[in-house]
C-alpha positions in Angstrom: 6.6 16.1 62.4 7.7 15.5 58.8 8.2 18.7 56.9 8.1 19.1 53.2 10.1 21.1 50.7 7.9 24.2 50.4 9.6 25.3 47.3 7.3 22.9 45.5 4.5 25.3 46.3 6.2 27.9 44.1 5.7 25.8 41.0 3.2 27.3 38.7 0.2 25.0 38.1 1.2 21.6 36.7 3.7 20.6 34.2 2.9 22.0 30.7 2.6 18.7 29.0 0.4 17.4 31.8 -2.0 20.3 31.1 -2.0 19.5 27.4 -2.8 15.8 28.1 -5.7 16.8 30.4 -7.2 19.0 27.7 -6.8 16.4 25.0 -8.3 13.8 27.2 -11.3 15.9 28.0 -11.8 16.7 24.3 -11.5 13.0 23.4 -14.1 12.0 26.0 -16.5 14.7 24.7 -15.8 13.7 21.1 -15.0 10.0 21.0 -15.7 9.7 17.3 -13.2 12.4 16.3 -9.6 11.5 15.3 -6.8 13.4 17.1 -3.4 13.8 15.6 -0.7 14.7 18.2 2.0 17.2 17.0 2.6 18.5 20.5 4.9 16.5 22.7 8.2 15.6 21.0 7.8 11.8 21.2 9.0 9.8 18.2 6.8 7.4 16.3 9.2 5.3 14.2 10.7 2.1 15.6 14.2 1.6 16.7 16.8 1.2 13.9 17.4 -2.4 12.9 21.0 -2.3 14.0 19.9 -1.3 17.5 17.3 -4.1 17.6 19.9 -6.7 16.6 22.3 -5.5 19.2 19.6 -5.4 21.8 18.7 -9.1 21.1 22.3 -10.1 21.2 22.8 -8.4 24.6 19.7 -10.0 26.0 21.0 -13.4 24.9 24.2 -12.6 26.8 22.2 -11.8 29.9 20.6 -15.3 29.6 23.9 -17.1 30.1 25.9 -17.3 33.3 29.1 -17.0 31.4 28.2 -13.7 29.7 25.7 -12.3 32.2 26.3 -8.7 33.3 25.3 -7.4 36.7 26.0 -3.9 38.0 27.8 -1.9 35.3 30.0 1.2 35.8 27.8 4.1 36.9 29.5 6.3 34.3 28.7 3.9 31.4 30.5 1.1 29.6 33.7 2.0 27.9 32.5 0.5 24.5 29.8 3.2 24.3 31.8 6.1 25.8 34.7 5.5 23.4 32.4 5.5 20.3 30.7 8.7 21.4 34.1 10.4 22.0 35.3 9.5 18.5 32.2 9.8 16.5 30.5 12.8 18.1 33.4 14.9 19.2 36.8 14.0 17.9 35.4 13.7 14.4 34.5 17.4 14.7 37.9 18.4 16.1 36.6 18.6 19.7 39.2 17.1 22.0 37.0 15.0 24.3 38.1 11.8 26.1 35.8 8.9 26.7 36.1 9.2 30.5 34.6 12.7 30.3 31.3 11.2 29.1 28.7 10.0 31.5 26.0 7.7 30.1 22.5 8.2 31.6 18.8 7.4 31.2 17.8 10.7 29.6 18.8 14.3 29.0 15.7 15.4 30.9 17.0 13.6 34.0 20.5 15.0 33.6 19.5 18.6 33.0 17.3 18.3 36.1 19.9 16.5 38.3 22.9 18.6 37.4 21.7 21.5 39.4 22.2 19.5 42.6 26.0 20.1 42.5 25.6 23.9 42.6 25.1 26.2 45.5 21.5 27.2 46.3 22.3 30.9 46.2 23.6 31.2 42.7 22.0 33.4 40.1 20.4 31.5 37.2 20.0 32.8 33.6 17.3 31.1 31.5 16.2 31.8 27.9 12.6 32.8 27.6 10.9 30.8 26.1 12.6 27.8 27.7 12.2 24.0 28.2 10.2 24.0 31.5 12.5 21.4 33.2 15.3 23.9 33.5 13.2 26.4 35.4 11.1 24.0 37.5 14.0 22.0 38.9 15.6 25.2 40.1 12.2 26.3 41.7 12.2 23.0 43.5 15.8 23.7 44.7 14.8 27.1 46.1 17.0 29.2 43.8 14.3 31.2 42.0 12.9 33.5 44.6 9.2 34.5 44.8 6.8 34.3 41.8 5.1 37.6 40.9 3.8 39.0 37.6 4.6 35.9 35.7 8.3 35.8 36.7 10.5 34.6 39.5 12.5 37.3 41.3 15.9 35.6 41.3 15.9 34.5 37.6 17.6 36.4 34.9 15.3 35.9 31.9 17.1 36.0 28.5 14.5 37.2 26.0 14.4 35.2 22.8 12.2 37.0 20.4 11.7 37.7 16.7 13.8 40.8 17.1 17.0 38.9 18.1 16.3 35.9 15.9 15.2 33.9 19.0 18.9 33.8 20.1 19.2 35.6 23.5 21.6 38.4 24.1 24.3 38.3 26.8 23.0 39.1 30.3 22.9 42.7 31.4 23.3 41.6 35.1 25.8 39.3 36.8 24.8 35.6 36.5 26.4 32.3 37.6 24.7 29.5 35.8 23.5 29.8 32.2 21.1 27.4 30.3 21.4 27.4 26.6 19.7 24.9 24.2 20.5 24.7 20.4 18.9 23.8 18.2 16.4 25.3 20.5 13.5 23.7 22.2 10.8 25.1 21.7 11.7 27.7 19.0 13.8 25.6 16.6 16.3 28.4 16.4 20.0 27.7 15.9 23.1 29.5 17.1 26.2 30.5 15.0 29.8 29.7 16.1 30.5 33.5 16.4 27.6 34.1 18.8 28.3 30.9 20.8 31.9 32.1 21.1 30.6 35.3 22.7 28.8 33.2 25.3 31.9 31.1 26.0 34.0 34.3 26.3 31.4 35.8 28.7 31.4 32.7 30.9 35.2 32.7 31.1 35.4 36.4 31.9 32.7 36.2 34.6 33.5 32.7 36.0 30.0 31.5 35.1 29.1 28.1 33.8 27.0 27.2 30.7 24.7 24.2 30.6 24.4 23.4 26.9 21.5 21.2 25.8 22.4 19.8 22.4 19.7 17.1 22.3 18.7 18.0 18.8 22.1 18.5 17.2 21.7 15.5 14.8 19.0 17.5 13.0 21.4 20.2 11.9 22.0 20.2 8.1 23.8 23.5 7.8 27.6 22.8 8.0 28.3 26.3 9.4 26.2 25.6 12.6 28.0 24.0 15.6 26.8 20.6 16.8 28.7 20.9 20.1 29.7 23.8 22.3 33.2 22.1 22.4 33.7 23.2 18.8 34.2 26.6 20.4 37.6 27.7 21.8 37.7 27.7 25.6 34.4 25.9 26.1 35.8 22.9 28.0 36.6 25.2 30.9 33.1 26.7 31.2 30.5 24.3 29.7 28.7 21.0 30.4 26.9 19.5 27.4 23.8 17.2 27.3 22.8 14.9 24.5 20.2 12.2 23.9 19.5 9.2 21.7 15.8 9.8 22.2 14.9 11.8 19.1 17.8 10.8 16.8 17.4 7.0 17.2 14.0 6.5 18.8 15.2 5.8 22.3 12.3 7.7 24.0 11.0 4.5 25.4 14.4 2.8 25.8 16.1 5.7 27.7 19.7 6.4 26.9 21.6 9.7 26.8 24.8 11.2 28.0 26.3 14.2 29.7 29.8 15.5 29.0 31.7 17.1 31.8 35.3 18.0 30.7 38.1 17.6 33.3 39.0 21.3 32.8 35.5 22.4 33.7 35.6 24.2 37.0 33.5 25.6 39.8 34.4 27.6 42.9 33.7 27.4 46.6 32.9 30.2 49.0 36.6 31.1 49.2 37.0 31.2 45.4 39.0 28.0 45.4 38.8 26.1 42.1 37.2 22.6 42.0 36.7 20.0 39.2 33.1 19.7 38.3 34.0 16.5 36.5 35.0 14.9 39.9 31.9 16.3 41.7 29.5 15.0 39.0 31.3 11.6 39.0 30.8 11.4 42.8 27.1 12.3 42.5 26.5 9.7 39.8 28.4 7.0 41.7 26.2 7.7 44.8 22.8 8.2 43.2 22.8 6.3 39.9 23.4 2.7 39.1 23.9 3.1 35.4 22.0 2.4 32.2 21.3 -1.3 31.5 23.9 -3.3 29.5 21.4 -4.2 26.7 20.4 -0.6 26.3 24.0 0.6 26.0 24.8 -2.1 23.5 21.8 -1.0 21.4 23.0 2.6 21.7 26.5 1.6 20.6 25.1 0.1 17.5 24.0 3.6 16.4 27.7 4.2 15.5 28.0 1.2 13.2 27.9 1.7 9.5 24.4 0.3 9.3 23.3 2.2 12.4 24.5 5.5 11.0 22.6 5.0 7.8 19.4 3.9 9.6 19.5 6.9 12.0 20.1 9.2 9.1 17.0 7.7 7.4 15.0 8.4 10.6 16.2 12.0 10.9 15.5 12.6 7.2 12.0 11.2 7.6 11.1 13.6 10.5 12.7 16.5 8.7 10.6 15.8 5.6 7.6 16.1 8.0 9.0 19.4 9.3 9.3 20.8 5.7 5.7 19.9 5.0 4.5 21.6 8.2 6.6 24.7 7.6 5.5 25.0 3.9 1.8 24.6 4.9 1.9 27.1 7.7 3.8 29.6 5.6 1.3 29.2 2.8 -1.5 30.1 5.2 0.3 33.4 5.8 1.8 32.6 9.3 5.3 33.6 10.3 7.4 30.8 11.7 11.0 29.6 12.3 12.6 26.2 12.8 11.8 23.2 10.7 15.1 23.3 8.8 17.8 22.4 11.3 15.3 21.4 13.9 12.2 19.1 14.1 10.2 21.9 15.8 8.3 24.7 14.0 7.7 27.9 16.1 4.6 29.7 14.8 3.3 33.2 15.4 -0.3 32.5 16.4 -1.4 36.1 16.1 -3.0 35.9 19.4 -3.3 33.9 22.6 -1.4 30.6 22.6 -4.0 28.6 24.4 -6.8 30.0 22.2 -4.9 28.8 19.1 -4.3 25.5 20.8 -8.1 25.1 21.4 -8.8 26.2 17.8 -6.6 23.5 16.3 -7.9 20.9 18.7 -11.6 21.7 18.2 -11.6 22.5 14.5 -8.8 20.4 13.1 -8.3 17.6 15.7 -4.6 18.5 15.9 -2.6 18.9 19.1 0.1 21.5 19.2 2.0 23.0 22.2 1.1 26.5 23.4 4.1 28.8 23.5 3.0 30.5 26.7 3.8 27.3 28.5 7.5 27.9 27.8 7.6 31.4 29.2 6.2 35.0 28.8 8.1 35.5 25.5 6.3 32.4 24.2 3.0 34.0 24.6 1.3 34.4 21.2 3.2 31.4 19.7 2.7 27.7 19.3 5.1 24.9 18.7 4.4 22.1 16.2 6.5 18.9 16.3 7.5 16.9 13.2 7.5 13.7 15.3 4.7 11.7 13.7 4.0 9.6 10.7 4.2 11.2 7.2 0.6 10.1 6.7 -0.6 11.8 9.9 1.4 15.0 9.2 -0.2 15.3 5.7 -3.6 14.6 7.2 -3.0 17.2 10.0 -1.9 19.9 7.6 -5.0 19.3 5.5 -7.2 19.7 8.5 -5.3 22.8 9.7 -5.6 24.3 6.3 -9.4 23.8 6.3 -9.8 25.0 9.9 -7.8 28.2 9.5 -9.2 29.1 6.1 -12.7 29.0 7.6 -11.8 31.5 10.3 
């Protein structure tokens, strides 16, 4: 008899964005004549930078000739990309990172999900609330979260992120082993200062915990005082793994390329408290379960770091941040409190009531799709997230519709 992993039964309903898609589909079927503008899921709408397209074509041409064809590549990623990342993203910010500490992958979502495989099933997890659902759900699947009751899992330490603490969670009040942090934050758009991030690193070092730091939106930071990487913080290389993505910065959502950084100093412990290299363990995992990102995709990603690529990516980011400014200005003018939209493409809005009710209101009356905050955790209840990832024309049209819909309430 084949038995299944019954931890899947502990997952609550379906994936948040699947629920949204179903509601939108039902609305569209019932109102086929009505235009819908999607400002919910954080998918980009602008094409890949020209520098990436050019590199893509050149790499495809290489694949068409026996003399330049590439078969299986290194599971960790080609050195030409890893070296550029190390120099441009880390060493330029005084973070001492070597190319071979970088692992190229097909997405930060995949890596933040897969990384939990290398940890013991009986560790204590600390998660911000609200939180990107993948962090929680993958640990539910692995059996670490305990029973679900009253809206929470028994073995999760929920780190409340609320207006009171600026949506930056306080240090845990109970012992934890694995800590998820995401800044600029998804979904709230909040950022973290170097001083506060130093406190988290110091905590992890003192308690022998590990921080998983999701920096997928670091390129949207415009404030020079805000850290782009946890490795700008003293001692972080011992206690932190960082995730980044080319999806939102350079439009690789449909192309798939990201990377995870596991420093050689980063350590874990066995049941006898012996120290082990997490870099070596992750390398073993990737070598066994992952065949690497395709050569053309990695060549396209490397083009991001060319002079032309940098300018083109900056133009994309500025485009989306202009959208964010329009959304934030419009929402604020309507009298709603919100954060984000300045160093993040997300705007986190106090809906003054139930998240899903506000979702339905915007969909029904304005034809605009947002993301209900309650789908990110109990502290997200009463909030919605609006994404700046759409065309300027659609954002302007959406804000006009939202303005009319909310003023009529």
